[in-house]
C-alpha positions as CSV (number, residue, x, y, z in Angstrom):
1,M,13.4,23.0,-39.6
2,K,15.6,23.0,-36.4
3,K,12.7,24.4,-34.4
4,V,10.5,22.2,-35.2
5,L,13.0,19.0,-34.5
6,H,13.6,20.9,-31.4
7,I,9.9,21.2,-30.2
8,I,9.4,16.9,-31.3
9,V,12.6,16.0,-29.0
10,T,11.1,18.0,-26.3
11,L,7.2,16.5,-26.5
12,L,9.0,13.0,-26.7
13,V,11.6,13.7,-23.5
14,F,8.4,15.0,-21.6
15,T,6.5,11.8,-22.9
16,K,9.0,9.8,-21.6
17,L,9.5,11.6,-18.2
18,T,5.6,11.2,-17.8
19,S,5.2,7.7,-18.4
20,A,8.3,6.6,-16.5
21,Q,6.4,8.2,-13.5
22,V,3.5,4.9,-13.8
23,P,4.4,2.3,-12.1
24,T,5.1,-1.0,-13.3
25,E,5.8,-3.1,-10.5
26,K,3.3,-5.7,-9.0
27,A,2.7,-5.0,-5.4
28,L,0.1,-3.7,-3.0
29,L,2.2,-1.7,-0.6
30,W,4.1,1.0,-1.5
31,E,6.4,3.7,0.6
32,V,6.0,7.6,0.4
33,T,9.1,9.7,1.1
34,G,10.9,12.6,-0.5
35,K,10.0,16.3,-0.6
36,N,11.2,17.1,3.3
37,I,9.1,13.8,4.9
38,Q,10.6,13.2,8.5
39,Q,9.1,9.6,8.2
40,P,7.7,7.3,5.3
41,S,4.3,7.1,5.3
42,Y,2.4,3.8,3.3
43,L,-0.1,3.4,0.7
44,F,-2.1,0.1,0.3
45,G,-4.3,-1.5,-2.1
46,T,-7.4,-2.9,-0.9
47,I,-10.2,-4.8,-2.4
48,H,-13.4,-4.1,-0.7
49,L,-14.8,-7.6,-0.6
50,M,-12.6,-10.5,0.0
51,C,-13.0,-13.9,2.2
52,P,-11.5,-13.8,5.7
53,D,-8.8,-16.8,5.4
54,E,-7.2,-14.7,2.6
55,M,-7.0,-11.8,4.8
56,K,-4.3,-12.7,7.2
57,V,-2.1,-9.7,7.6
58,P,1.7,-10.2,5.7
59,A,4.3,-9.3,8.1
60,K,5.4,-6.4,6.1
61,V,2.3,-4.8,5.8
62,A,2.0,-5.1,9.9
63,K,5.3,-3.5,10.0
64,A,4.7,-0.6,8.2
65,F,1.5,-0.1,10.1
66,E,3.4,-0.1,13.2
67,V,5.5,2.5,12.2
68,T,2.6,4.6,11.4
69,K,0.9,7.2,13.6
70,S,-2.6,7.3,12.0
71,L,-5.0,6.0,9.3
72,Y,-7.0,7.1,6.4
73,L,-9.4,5.2,4.3
74,E,-11.2,6.4,1.5
75,V,-13.9,7.4,3.6
76,D,-14.1,7.7,7.7
77,L,-15.9,4.2,8.3
78,D,-15.6,5.0,12.1
79,D,-17.7,8.3,11.9
80,P,-21.2,7.6,13.2
81,Q,-22.1,10.5,10.7
82,T,-20.6,8.0,7.7
83,M,-23.5,5.6,7.5
84,L,-26.6,7.9,8.1
85,T,-25.3,10.0,5.1
86,M,-25.0,6.9,2.9
87,L,-28.5,5.6,3.7
88,M,-29.6,9.3,3.2
89,G,-27.7,9.4,0.0
90,M,-29.8,6.0,-1.3
91,K,-32.3,7.8,-2.8
92,M,-32.9,9.0,-5.9
93,H,-33.4,12.8,-6.1
94,D,-36.4,12.6,-8.5
95,T,-39.7,10.6,-9.0
96,S,-37.3,8.0,-10.8
97,T,-38.5,4.3,-9.5
98,L,-36.3,0.6,-10.4
99,Q,-39.7,-0.5,-11.8
100,N,-40.1,2.5,-14.0
101,L,-36.2,2.6,-15.4
102,M,-36.0,-1.4,-15.3
103,G,-39.2,-1.4,-17.2
104,N,-40.1,-5.0,-18.3
105,D,-37.1,-6.7,-17.0
106,F,-37.9,-5.8,-13.3
107,D,-40.0,-8.9,-12.4
108,S,-37.3,-11.1,-13.6
109,A,-34.3,-8.7,-12.0
110,N,-36.0,-8.4,-9.1
111,A,-36.3,-12.2,-8.8
112,I,-32.4,-12.7,-9.1
113,F,-32.0,-9.6,-6.6
114,Q,-34.0,-11.5,-3.8
115,K,-32.6,-14.7,-4.3
116,R,-28.8,-13.2,-4.0
117,T,-29.7,-10.5,-1.0
118,G,-32.6,-11.7,0.7
119,I,-34.0,-8.2,-0.4
120,S,-37.0,-7.1,-2.8
121,L,-36.1,-4.2,-5.0
122,K,-39.7,-3.7,-4.6
123,L,-38.7,-2.2,-0.9
124,M,-35.9,-0.2,-2.5
125,N,-37.5,1.1,-5.5
126,T,-36.5,4.5,-4.9
127,A,-32.8,3.2,-4.4
128,K,-29.9,4.6,-6.4
129,P,-29.2,1.3,-8.7
130,L,-25.3,1.8,-8.7
131,M,-25.3,1.6,-4.6
132,L,-27.6,-1.2,-4.9
133,M,-25.1,-3.3,-7.0
134,S,-22.7,-3.3,-3.7
135,L,-25.7,-5.5,-2.1
136,I,-25.4,-8.2,-4.8
137,Y,-21.3,-9.4,-4.8
138,P,-21.3,-10.7,-1.2
139,G,-23.8,-13.3,-2.8
140,L,-21.6,-14.0,-5.9
141,M,-18.8,-15.3,-3.4
142,K,-19.0,-18.5,-1.6
143,C,-18.1,-17.2,2.0
144,T,-19.1,-14.7,4.0
145,P,-16.9,-11.9,2.9
146,A,-14.8,-9.4,4.6
147,S,-12.9,-6.3,3.9
148,W,-9.3,-5.2,4.4
149,E,-10.9,-1.8,5.2
150,S,-12.2,-3.5,8.7
151,V,-9.4,-5.1,9.2
152,F,-7.1,-1.6,9.5
153,Q,-10.0,0.1,11.3
154,N,-9.7,-2.7,13.9
155,M,-6.1,-2.3,14.2
156,A,-5.5,1.3,14.2
157,K,-8.7,1.4,17.1
158,E,-6.2,-1.3,19.0
159,K,-3.1,1.2,18.6
160,G,-5.4,4.3,19.3
161,Y,-4.4,5.7,16.0
162,N,-6.7,8.5,14.8
163,I,-8.9,7.1,11.8
164,S,-9.6,9.5,8.6
165,G,-11.4,9.8,5.1
166,L,-9.6,10.7,2.0
167,E,-12.9,12.1,1.4
168,D,-16.2,12.7,3.1
169,V,-18.6,10.3,2.4
170,S,-21.0,12.7,0.9
171,E,-18.4,13.4,-1.7
172,Q,-19.0,9.3,-2.5
173,V,-22.7,9.6,-2.8
174,K,-22.2,12.9,-5.3
175,V,-20.4,10.7,-7.4
176,F,-23.9,8.6,-7.8
177,E,-25.7,11.2,-8.9
178,K,-23.3,12.2,-12.1
179,I,-24.5,9.3,-13.9
180,P,-27.7,9.1,-15.0
181,Y,-30.0,7.1,-13.2
182,K,-31.7,5.2,-16.6
183,V,-27.8,4.5,-17.4
184,Q,-27.4,2.9,-13.8
185,A,-30.5,0.7,-14.0
186,E,-29.1,-0.4,-17.3
187,M,-26.0,-1.7,-15.3
188,L,-28.0,-3.5,-12.8
189,T,-30.2,-5.0,-15.0
190,K,-27.7,-6.7,-17.5
191,M,-25.5,-7.6,-13.9
192,L,-28.8,-9.1,-12.5
193,L,-29.7,-11.0,-15.7
194,N,-26.3,-12.2,-16.6
195,I,-25.3,-12.7,-13.0
196,D,-23.1,-16.2,-13.8
197,S,-21.2,-13.8,-15.9
198,A,-21.0,-11.1,-13.1
199,R,-19.7,-13.9,-10.9
200,M,-16.9,-14.8,-13.5
201,E,-16.0,-11.0,-14.2
202,F,-15.7,-10.5,-9.9
203,E,-13.9,-13.7,-9.5
204,E,-11.2,-12.5,-12.5
205,M,-11.0,-9.3,-10.3
206,L,-10.0,-11.1,-7.1
207,N,-7.1,-13.3,-9.0
208,V,-5.9,-10.1,-10.6
209,Y,-5.5,-8.4,-7.1
210,R,-4.3,-11.5,-5.7
211,S,-1.1,-11.0,-8.3
212,K,-0.6,-7.6,-6.9
213,D,-1.3,-6.6,-10.7
214,I,-2.3,-2.7,-9.9
215,N,-2.2,-1.4,-13.5
216,K,-4.5,-4.7,-14.5
217,M,-6.6,-3.9,-11.8
218,Y,-7.2,-0.4,-13.1
219,Q,-7.5,-1.2,-16.6
220,L,-10.3,-3.9,-15.7
221,T,-12.4,-0.8,-14.4
222,T,-11.5,1.4,-17.1
223,E,-12.0,-0.9,-20.1
224,E,-15.1,-2.2,-18.8
225,K,-18.0,-1.5,-21.1
226,D,-20.4,0.0,-18.9
227,F,-18.1,1.9,-16.3
228,G,-15.2,2.7,-18.6
229,E,-17.3,5.9,-19.9
230,Y,-17.4,7.2,-16.2
231,E,-13.7,6.1,-15.4
232,G,-13.1,10.2,-14.9
233,I,-16.2,10.2,-12.4
234,M,-15.2,6.7,-10.5
235,L,-11.5,7.1,-10.3
236,S,-9.3,9.9,-11.6
237,D,-11.4,12.9,-10.5
238,R,-11.2,11.0,-6.9
239,N,-7.4,10.7,-7.5
240,H,-6.8,14.0,-8.0
241,N,-8.7,15.3,-5.4
242,W,-6.8,13.0,-2.6
243,I,-3.4,14.2,-3.7
244,P,-3.5,17.5,-1.4
245,V,-4.9,15.4,1.2
246,I,-2.2,12.9,1.7
247,G,0.5,15.5,0.8
248,E,-0.5,17.9,3.7
249,Q,-1.0,14.5,5.8
250,V,2.6,13.1,5.1
251,K,4.2,15.9,6.2
252,K,2.2,16.0,9.4
253,M,3.3,12.6,10.6
254,P,3.9,9.1,9.4
255,T,0.0,7.9,8.4
256,F,-1.2,4.4,6.7
257,F,-3.5,5.0,3.3
258,A,-5.5,2.3,2.8
259,F,-8.0,2.6,-0.5
260,G,-9.0,0.7,-3.7
261,A,-6.2,-1.1,-5.5
262,G,-7.5,0.3,-8.8
263,H,-6.9,3.7,-7.5
264,L,-2.8,2.8,-7.6
265,G,-1.8,2.1,-11.2
266,G,-2.2,3.8,-14.4
267,E,-1.2,7.3,-15.4
268,K,-3.6,8.9,-13.7
269,G,-3.3,6.7,-10.4
270,V,-2.3,7.9,-6.9
271,I,1.2,6.4,-7.5
272,N,2.0,8.7,-10.9
273,L,0.2,11.7,-9.4
274,L,2.5,11.5,-6.1
275,R,5.7,11.3,-8.2
276,R,4.6,13.5,-10.5
277,Q,4.3,16.3,-7.2
278,G,7.9,15.1,-6.6
279,Y,7.4,12.3,-3.8
280,K,9.4,9.1,-4.2
281,V,6.8,5.8,-3.7
282,K,8.4,2.6,-4.3
283,P,7.1,-1.0,-3.8
284,V,7.4,-2.9,-0.8
285,Y,7.4,-6.6,-1.6
286,Y,5.8,-9.3,0.5
């Protein structure tokens, strides 16, 4: 009986220690120290599309950027090969076509896609459906959107910082190969045929981002009916792969890491994973 009680207590303590690493604070900027790091590095949670008038760099973010010496994004957008690799990776790797995958919904979906993007799906008939979804979001906004990644990239160029990626763009492209094309097509069709709902969901995501609630950002992704099943592929697996890259870089020099805010929160998020590796990760409020 004593042995059983000991096991139960040990499990409870372990669970408490593990959950204690999960961030509860609402913040987009986080300082990384510890493990013999000479100078702090910083994590910043981005959202890939936002209206330019909301993207003024806060003073504390600018200060954190100022004291670092390099920039890491999800992928190195400054590499000329990045766009070429992405374009080459758009094509489905079998005989599938959007018309076949979407069936009777193709014409209706095409009309909406063309209205929102100015591009006909017939011209993109062999493109991976999920990669086409990214082209729709700008059309859901009431502005010509920009991205935090481009803001930080320009800041890095002005300071002469080296710009690198946490992963190669070819690794991102492979993610879209792990989700069946039929499932991707169903996601794209659902989004297009329910475009008003898609707009409201995206606005909800923007509002959560504005509130700096990184755990809610994570939940919105993992609890989404279509993407939730592939959360590991889209988020968790990539987070785990980034930790050794971040760990190695912060020992070399103070670095500013900017990537999707949904990667920060949750038990399998970057903050918790770094803390479990022994790093101190604390919020910087602004």
